[in-house]
ZAVO-273385 format. One record per atom (N, C-alpha, C, O): residue number from 1; x, y, z; residue in three letters. Coordinates in Angstrom, 3 decimals, m for minus. Example, Ala and Ser with C-alpha at 12.3 -4.5 7.8 and 13.67 -1.06 7.14 Angstrom:
REM ZAVO-273385
SITE  seq         u         v         w  type
SITE    1    13.190    m5.690     7.800   ALA
SITE    1    12.300    m4.500     7.800   ALA
SITE    1    13.200    m3.300     7.800   ALA
SITE    1    14.236    m3.319     8.465   ALA
SITE    2    12.850    m2.250     7.080   SER
SITE    2    13.670    m1.060     7.140   SER
SITE    2    12.900     0.030     7.870   SER
SITE    2    13.409     1.138     8.039   SER
***
This chain:
REM ZAVO-273385
SITE  seq         u         v         w  type
SITE    1   110.567   101.861   132.187   MET
SITE    1   110.815   102.658   131.477   MET
SITE    1   111.993   102.903   130.929   MET
SITE    1   112.215   102.540   129.774   MET
SITE    2   112.940   103.567   131.685   ALA
SITE    2   114.360   104.237   131.530   ALA
SITE    2   115.363   102.827   131.826   ALA
SITE    2   116.578   102.860   131.631   ALA
SITE    3   114.637   101.604   132.327   ALA
SITE    3   115.623   100.807   132.571   ALA
SITE    3   115.783    99.804   131.600   ALA
SITE    3   116.669    98.953   131.683   ALA
SITE    4   114.928    99.865   130.637   GLY
SITE    4   114.969    98.921   129.241   GLY
SITE    4   115.566    99.690   128.143   GLY
SITE    4   115.311    99.504   126.953   GLY
SITE    5   116.443   100.637   128.653   LEU
SITE    5   116.605   101.527   127.281   LEU
SITE    5   118.303   101.027   127.506   LEU
SITE    5   118.856   100.782   128.578   LEU
SITE    6   118.953   100.969   125.969   PRO
SITE    6   120.514   100.243   125.696   PRO
SITE    6   121.602   101.252   126.560   PRO
SITE    6   121.749   102.474   126.552   PRO
SITE    7   122.278   100.179   127.292   ASN
SITE    7   123.667   100.738   128.260   ASN
SITE    7   124.885   100.266   128.010   ASN
SITE    7   125.567    99.750   128.895   ASN
SITE    8   125.370   100.423   126.497   PRO
SITE    8   126.448    99.496   126.210   PRO
SITE    8   127.616    99.954   127.008   PRO
SITE    8   128.458    99.068   127.153   PRO
SITE    9   127.852   100.903   127.473   THR
SITE    9   129.473   101.079   128.391   THR
SITE    9   128.635   101.140   129.908   THR
SITE    9   129.090   101.931   130.734   THR
SITE   10   127.573   100.425   130.243   GLY
SITE   10   127.331    99.819   131.432   GLY
SITE   10   127.250   101.078   132.533   GLY
SITE   10   127.167   100.693   133.699   GLY
SITE   11   127.262   102.381   132.353   LEU
SITE   11   126.966   103.343   133.334   LEU
SITE   11   126.004   103.287   134.227   LEU
SITE   11   124.871   102.933   133.902   LEU
SITE   12   126.383   103.693   135.705   SER
SITE   12   125.147   103.061   136.534   SER
SITE   12   125.011   104.839   136.925   SER
SITE   12   125.723   105.698   136.404   SER
SITE   13   124.186   105.043   137.711   SER
SITE   13   123.941   106.546   138.604   SER
SITE   13   124.778   106.810   139.503   SER
SITE   13   124.929   107.934   139.983   SER
SITE   14   125.351   105.893   139.796   ASP
SITE   14   126.745   106.437   140.744   ASP
SITE   14   128.285   106.557   140.229   ASP
SITE   14   129.330   106.569   140.879   ASP
SITE   15   128.043   106.644   138.769   ALA
SITE   15   129.597   106.351   137.891   ALA
SITE   15   128.790   107.613   138.081   ALA
SITE   15   129.193   108.277   139.035   ALA
SITE   16   127.701   108.154   137.396   LEU
SITE   16   127.649   109.401   136.554   LEU
SITE   16   127.406   110.742   137.429   LEU
SITE   16   127.391   111.933   137.118   LEU
SITE   17   127.223   110.060   138.647   ARG
SITE   17   126.932   111.439   139.929   ARG
SITE   17   128.507   111.795   140.448   ARG
SITE   17   128.863   112.932   140.757   ARG
SITE   18   129.316   110.679   140.480   GLU
SITE   18   131.380   110.489   140.818   GLU
SITE   18   131.275   111.508   139.684   GLU
SITE   18   131.055   112.651   140.083   GLU
SITE   19   131.381   111.358   138.384   ALA
SITE   19   131.595   112.218   136.863   ALA
SITE   19   131.230   113.409   136.867   ALA
SITE   19   131.941   114.296   136.396   ALA
SITE   20   129.867   113.668   137.486   ALA
SITE   20   130.061   114.739   137.298   ALA
SITE   20   130.116   116.081   138.499   ALA
SITE   20   129.748   117.245   138.341   ALA
SITE   21   130.593   115.558   139.468   ALA
SITE   21   130.824   115.812   141.252   ALA
SITE   21   132.240   116.207   140.907   ALA
SITE   21   132.795   117.029   141.636   ALA
SITE   22   133.012   115.596   139.650   ALA
SITE   22   134.062   116.136   139.594   ALA
SITE   22   134.662   117.118   138.800   ALA
SITE   22   135.805   117.489   138.534   ALA
SITE   23   133.244   117.488   138.440   ASP
SITE   23   133.405   119.079   137.289   ASP
SITE   23   132.748   120.255   137.791   ASP
SITE   23   133.091   121.435   137.729   ASP
SITE   24   131.414   119.532   138.465   TYR
SITE   24   130.161   120.942   138.850   TYR
SITE   24   129.604   120.174   139.896   TYR
SITE   24   129.648   118.944   139.909   TYR
SITE   25   129.089   120.856   140.758   THR
SITE   25   127.638   120.643   141.812   THR
SITE   25   126.662   119.974   141.106   THR
SITE   25   126.087   120.247   140.053   THR
SITE   26   126.568   118.962   141.944   CYS
SITE   26   125.016   118.391   141.709   CYS
SITE   26   124.164   119.443   141.168   CYS
SITE   26   123.743   119.467   140.012   CYS
SITE   27   123.969   120.175   141.931   GLU
SITE   27   123.066   121.460   141.235   GLU
SITE   27   123.274   122.051   140.248   GLU
SITE   27   122.342   122.429   139.539   GLU
SITE   28   124.819   122.332   139.885   GLU
SITE   28   124.690   123.076   138.448   GLU
SITE   28   124.552   121.748   137.426   GLU
SITE   28   123.971   122.060   136.386   GLU
SITE   29   124.998   120.192   137.495   VAL
SITE   29   124.482   119.477   136.725   VAL
SITE   29   122.777   119.578   136.398   VAL
SITE   29   122.278   119.655   135.275   VAL
SITE   30   122.055   119.553   137.698   LEU
SITE   30   120.466   119.799   137.643   LEU
SITE   30   120.152   121.052   136.887   LEU
SITE   30   119.144   121.007   136.182   LEU
SITE   31   120.593   121.759   136.904   ALA
SITE   31   120.205   123.225   136.532   ALA
SITE   31   120.298   122.952   134.751   ALA
SITE   31   119.517   123.451   133.940   ALA
SITE   32   121.295   122.165   134.465   VAL
SITE   32   121.076   121.986   133.097   VAL
SITE   32   120.365   121.276   132.557   VAL
SITE   32   119.740   121.597   131.547   VAL
SITE   33   120.305   120.127   133.129   VAL
SITE   33   119.246   118.965   132.627   VAL
SITE   33   118.087   119.217   132.670   VAL
SITE   33   117.315   118.999   131.737   VAL
SITE   34   117.733   119.783   133.898   ARG
SITE   34   116.502   120.335   133.532   ARG
SITE   34   116.135   121.474   132.450   ARG
SITE   34   114.956   121.558   132.105   ARG
SITE   35   117.175   122.433   131.850   LEU
SITE   35   116.822   123.568   130.975   LEU
SITE   35   116.864   122.424   129.599   LEU
SITE   35   116.253   122.704   128.568   LEU
SITE   36   117.495   121.390   129.705   PHE
SITE   36   117.467   120.666   128.328   PHE
SITE   36   116.365   119.918   128.125   PHE
SITE   36   115.803   119.784   127.038   PHE
SITE   37   115.855   119.140   129.744   TYR
SITE   37   114.425   118.866   129.425   TYR
SITE   37   113.256   119.802   129.299   TYR
SITE   37   112.311   119.352   128.651   TYR
SITE   38   113.144   120.881   129.736   TRP
SITE   38   112.682   122.480   129.232   TRP
SITE   38   112.736   122.438   127.499   TRP
SITE   38   111.803   122.235   126.722   TRP
SITE   39   113.546   122.588   127.332   LEU
SITE   39   113.801   122.648   125.474   LEU
SITE   39   113.638   121.823   125.144   LEU
SITE   39   112.429   121.879   124.922   LEU
SITE   40   114.244   120.032   124.621   LEU
SITE   40   113.832   118.967   124.496   LEU
SITE   40   112.187   119.013   123.237   LEU
SITE   40   112.228   118.658   122.059   LEU
SITE   41   111.562   119.277   123.602   PRO
SITE   41   110.145   119.594   122.938   PRO
SITE   41   110.053   120.288   121.835   PRO
SITE   41   109.675   119.992   120.702   PRO
SITE   42   110.625   121.683   122.522   GLY
SITE   42   110.647   122.753   121.224   GLY
SITE   42   111.446   122.156   120.123   GLY
SITE   42   110.975   122.149   118.985   GLY
SITE   43   112.901   121.532   120.429   LEU
SITE   43   113.454   121.171   119.791   LEU
SITE   43   112.994   120.006   118.322   LEU
SITE   43   112.969   120.136   117.098   LEU
SITE   44   112.706   118.965   119.235   ALA
SITE   44   111.581   117.935   118.297   ALA
SITE   44   110.475   118.302   117.881   ALA
SITE   44   109.799   117.558   117.170   ALA
SITE   45   110.167   119.227   118.155   LEU
SITE   45   108.985   119.756   117.409   LEU
SITE   45   109.562   120.606   116.095   LEU
SITE   45   109.283   120.260   114.947   LEU
SITE   46   110.528   121.934   116.443   ASN
SITE   46   110.972   122.123   114.986   ASN
SITE   46   111.726   120.907   113.941   ASN
SITE   46   111.471   120.983   112.739   ASN
SITE   47   112.316   120.201   114.258   VAL
SITE   47   112.515   118.831   113.745   VAL
SITE   47   111.518   118.695   112.529   VAL
SITE   47   111.736   118.861   111.329   VAL
SITE   48   110.512   118.392   113.103   ALA
SITE   48   109.551   117.785   112.675   ALA
SITE   48   108.799   118.481   111.707   ALA
SITE   48   108.137   118.085   110.748   ALA
SITE   49   109.091   119.842   112.255   PHE
SITE   49   108.492   121.224   111.071   PHE
SITE   49   109.565   121.438   109.494   PHE
SITE   49   109.317   121.676   108.312   PHE
SITE   50   110.786   121.199   110.290   LEU
SITE   50   111.780   120.968   109.059   LEU
SITE   50   111.729   119.724   108.243   LEU
SITE   50   111.724   119.912   107.026   LEU
SITE   51   111.688   118.413   108.688   ARG
SITE   51   111.250   117.341   108.379   ARG
SITE   51   110.266   117.143   107.050   ARG
SITE   51   110.408   116.701   105.909   ARG
SITE   52   108.833   117.908   108.099   GLU
SITE   52   107.543   118.066   106.510   GLU
SITE   52   107.724   118.986   105.746   GLU
SITE   52   107.113   118.930   104.679   GLU
SITE   53   108.486   119.987   105.966   GLN
SITE   53   108.910   121.290   105.091   GLN
SITE   53   109.848   120.471   103.898   GLN
SITE   53   109.732   120.826   102.725   GLN
SITE   54   110.867   119.252   104.305   LEU
SITE   54   111.916   118.611   102.994   LEU
SITE   54   111.223   117.776   102.344   LEU
SITE   54   111.589   117.310   101.265   LEU
SITE   55   110.070   117.468   102.958   ILE
SITE   55   109.440   116.315   102.292   ILE
SITE   55   108.326   116.537   101.139   ILE
SITE   55   108.063   115.919   100.107   ILE
SITE   56   107.746   117.775   101.810   ASP
SITE   56   107.194   118.628   100.820   ASP
SITE   56   107.363   119.050    99.794   ASP
SITE   56   106.595   119.099    98.833   ASP
SITE   57   109.066   119.622    99.984   HIS
SITE   57   109.773   120.292    98.880   HIS
SITE   57   109.886   119.096    98.034   HIS
SITE   57   109.626   119.209    96.837   HIS
SITE   58   110.241   117.973    98.515   ARG
SITE   58   110.509   116.943    97.651   ARG
SITE   58   109.327   116.284    96.682   ARG
SITE   58   109.835   115.629    95.772   ARG
SITE   59   108.321   116.294    96.665   VAL
SITE   59   107.540   115.848    96.687   VAL
SITE   59   107.351   117.115    95.632   VAL
SITE   59   107.790   117.037    94.485   VAL
SITE   60   106.708   118.200    96.088   LEU
SITE   60   106.594   119.403    95.391   LEU
SITE   60   107.478   119.466    93.481   LEU
SITE   60   107.068   119.503    92.321   LEU
SITE   61   108.903   119.444    94.227   GLU
SITE   61   109.834   119.010    92.535   GLU
SITE   61   109.801   117.760    91.768   GLU
SITE   61   110.168   117.526    90.617   GLU
SITE   62   109.095   116.749    92.982   GLN
SITE   62   108.687   115.335    91.674   GLN
SITE   62   107.655   115.671    90.596   GLN
SITE   62   107.625   115.111    89.501   GLN
SITE   63   106.722   116.732    91.035   ASN
SITE   63   105.739   116.811    90.234   ASN
SITE   63   105.371   117.419    89.138   ASN
SITE   63   104.261   117.202    88.654   ASN
***
């Protein structure tokens, strides 16, 4: 599935690892990625609730 996603800059996993290693250890980068992976579902849920509230509010204003 991930291989089918667009990659306009043509980045490879090796290039990303080299870039990350230039600033941080792979373990530090992996820790941030894991944190983001853990937080992402909550963010998506919050955005969905906010969107629903905005849609409901707009509908109520039109009535």
